[in-house]
C-alpha positions in Angstrom: 175.4 -142.3 116.2 173.5 -144.3 118.8 170.7 -145.0 116.2 173.3 -146.5 113.8 174.7 -148.8 116.5 171.2 -149.9 117.5 170.2 -150.5 113.8 173.4 -152.5 113.2 172.8 -154.5 116.4 169.3 -155.3 115.3 170.4 -156.4 111.8 173.1 -158.6 113.2 170.7 -160.1 115.8 168.1 -160.8 113.0 170.8 -162.4 110.9 172.0 -164.7 113.7 168.4 -165.7 114.5 167.7 -166.4 110.9 170.8 -168.6 110.6 170.0 -170.5 113.8 166.4 -171.0 112.5 167.8 -172.2 109.1 170.1 -174.7 110.8 167.3 -176.0 113.0 165.1 -176.7 109.9 167.7 -179.2 108.7 167.6 -181.3 111.8 166.2 -184.7 110.8 166.7 -184.2 107.0 167.3 -187.6 105.4 170.8 -188.1 104.1 172.5 -190.3 101.4 173.5 -193.3 103.5 177.1 -194.5 103.6 179.5 -196.2 105.9 183.0 -194.8 106.5 185.7 -197.3 105.4 188.8 -195.3 106.2 189.6 -191.7 107.2 192.8 -190.0 105.9 194.0 -186.6 107.0 192.4 -184.8 104.0 189.9 -187.2 102.5 188.0 -190.4 103.4 186.9 -193.6 101.7 183.1 -194.3 101.9 180.7 -197.0 100.8 177.3 -195.7 99.7 174.3 -197.9 99.6 172.2 -198.4 96.4 169.7 -195.5 96.4 166.8 -194.1 94.3 167.1 -190.5 93.1 165.1 -188.1 91.0 167.3 -186.6 88.4 167.5 -184.1 85.5 170.2 -183.9 82.8 171.5 -180.6 81.5 173.4 -180.0 78.3 176.2 -178.1 80.1 179.4 -178.7 81.9 179.2 -175.3 83.7 178.5 -175.8 87.5 176.8 -172.5 88.0 174.4 -173.0 85.1 173.7 -176.7 85.9 173.1 -175.9 89.6 170.6 -173.2 88.8 168.7 -175.0 86.1 168.7 -178.3 87.9 167.5 -176.9 91.2 164.6 -175.1 89.5 163.5 -178.4 87.9 164.0 -180.8 90.8 163.0 -178.2 93.5 159.8 -177.5 91.6 159.0 -181.3 91.5 159.5 -181.8 95.2 157.7 -178.5 96.1 154.5 -179.8 94.3 155.0 -179.6 90.5 153.8 -183.2 90.0 150.6 -185.0 89.1 149.4 -185.0 92.8 150.6 -181.5 93.7 152.3 -183.4 96.5 155.2 -181.9 98.5 158.1 -184.3 99.0 160.6 -183.8 101.7 164.0 -182.4 100.8 167.0 -184.7 101.3 170.7 -184.0 101.5 173.1 -183.7 99.8 172.2 -182.4 96.3 174.4 -184.3 93.9 175.7 -183.1 90.5 177.7 -185.3 88.2 180.8 -183.6 86.9 180.7 -184.6 83.3 180.5 -182.9 79.9 176.7 -183.2 80.4 175.8 -182.7 84.0 173.1 -184.3 85.9 171.6 -183.1 89.2 170.1 -185.6 91.6 167.9 -185.4 94.7 167.8 -188.6 96.8 164.2 -189.9 97.1 163.1 -190.1 100.8 162.9 -193.7 102.1 159.0 -193.5 102.4 158.9 -193.5 98.6 159.7 -196.0 95.9 159.1 -196.0 92.1 155.6 -197.2 92.7 154.3 -194.4 94.9 156.3 -191.4 93.6 154.1 -188.9 91.9 154.7 -188.4 88.2 156.7 -185.1 87.5 154.9 -182.4 85.5 158.3 -181.8 83.7 159.1 -184.6 81.2 162.9 -184.4 81.6 162.8 -185.4 85.3 163.5 -189.1 85.7 163.8 -191.6 88.6 167.2 -193.3 88.7 168.5 -196.2 90.7 172.1 -195.4 91.7 174.0 -198.6 92.5 176.1 -199.1 95.6 179.5 -197.4 95.1 182.8 -197.0 96.8 184.2 -193.5 96.7 186.8 -191.1 98.0 185.5 -187.8 99.3 187.1 -184.5 100.0 185.3 -181.7 101.9 185.5 -178.0 101.6 183.6 -175.0 103.0 182.2 -171.8 101.7 180.3 -171.2 98.5 181.0 -173.7 95.7 181.8 -172.6 92.2 183.5 -174.2 89.2 187.0 -173.0 90.2 186.7 -174.5 93.7 185.2 -177.7 92.5 188.0 -178.2 89.9 190.7 -177.4 92.5 189.3 -180.1 94.8 188.9 -182.6 92.0 192.6 -182.2 91.2 193.6 -182.3 94.9 191.6 -185.5 95.5 193.3 -187.2 92.5 196.7 -186.1 93.8 196.0 -187.4 97.3 194.7 -190.8 95.9 197.7 -191.1 93.7 200.0 -190.4 96.6 198.6 -193.4 98.6 198.2 -195.7 95.6 194.4 -195.9 95.5 193.0 -196.6 92.0 190.1 -194.5 90.9 187.8 -193.9 87.9 187.2 -190.6 86.3 183.6 -190.4 87.6 183.2 -187.3 89.8 180.2 -185.9 91.7 179.8 -182.6 93.6 177.7 -182.9 96.8 176.2 -179.7 98.2 174.7 -179.8 101.7 173.3 -176.3 102.3 170.5 -174.3 100.9 171.4 -171.0 99.2 170.5 -168.8 102.2 173.0 -170.5 104.6 175.9 -168.1 105.3 177.6 -170.0 108.2 178.9 -173.6 108.2 178.6 -174.4 104.5 179.7 -177.9 103.5 180.6 -179.1 100.1 182.2 -182.3 98.8 183.8 -183.7 95.7 183.6 -187.5 95.4 185.2 -189.8 92.9 184.2 -193.5 92.3 187.0 -195.9 93.1 187.9 -199.0 91.1 
């Protein structure tokens, strides 16, 4: 019995150490810049700056399929699948448009611009200038999936309607954590405002 307790203790300790290490690797990761305009109890209004992204479009409206395919393509690009075999720093969050045809986007680090970004090996990866935008954002924890995202889209629309804030129908999912994070996961649904 003592061996089982020791084994379980070691596994738990290793898990905690790994999670602390994983959190420490994200310190200093560049984030999509915004200013907070107003904070409500369950959502907030933000103003995002115009920003350059790498993007890939996928012919699906299924979050699970889009997140898997999109991350393989864009992750490959930043991990060296480009003309220079150059590694590019990961940024946060990963954005996915919530349309009939989804698009995943990684923000380009500020040290890069269209002129010095290496050409992707994969032809469907593009560089895209996203304009400044005013959005409403709602945050939720845990693992994201299609059901949770849809629930938070509807909740955000309801909250905006309650306070009379006019919005478009252009939604994005923002994911902040790598797949191996188990603790403190953060996800958001944002909607562009009129």
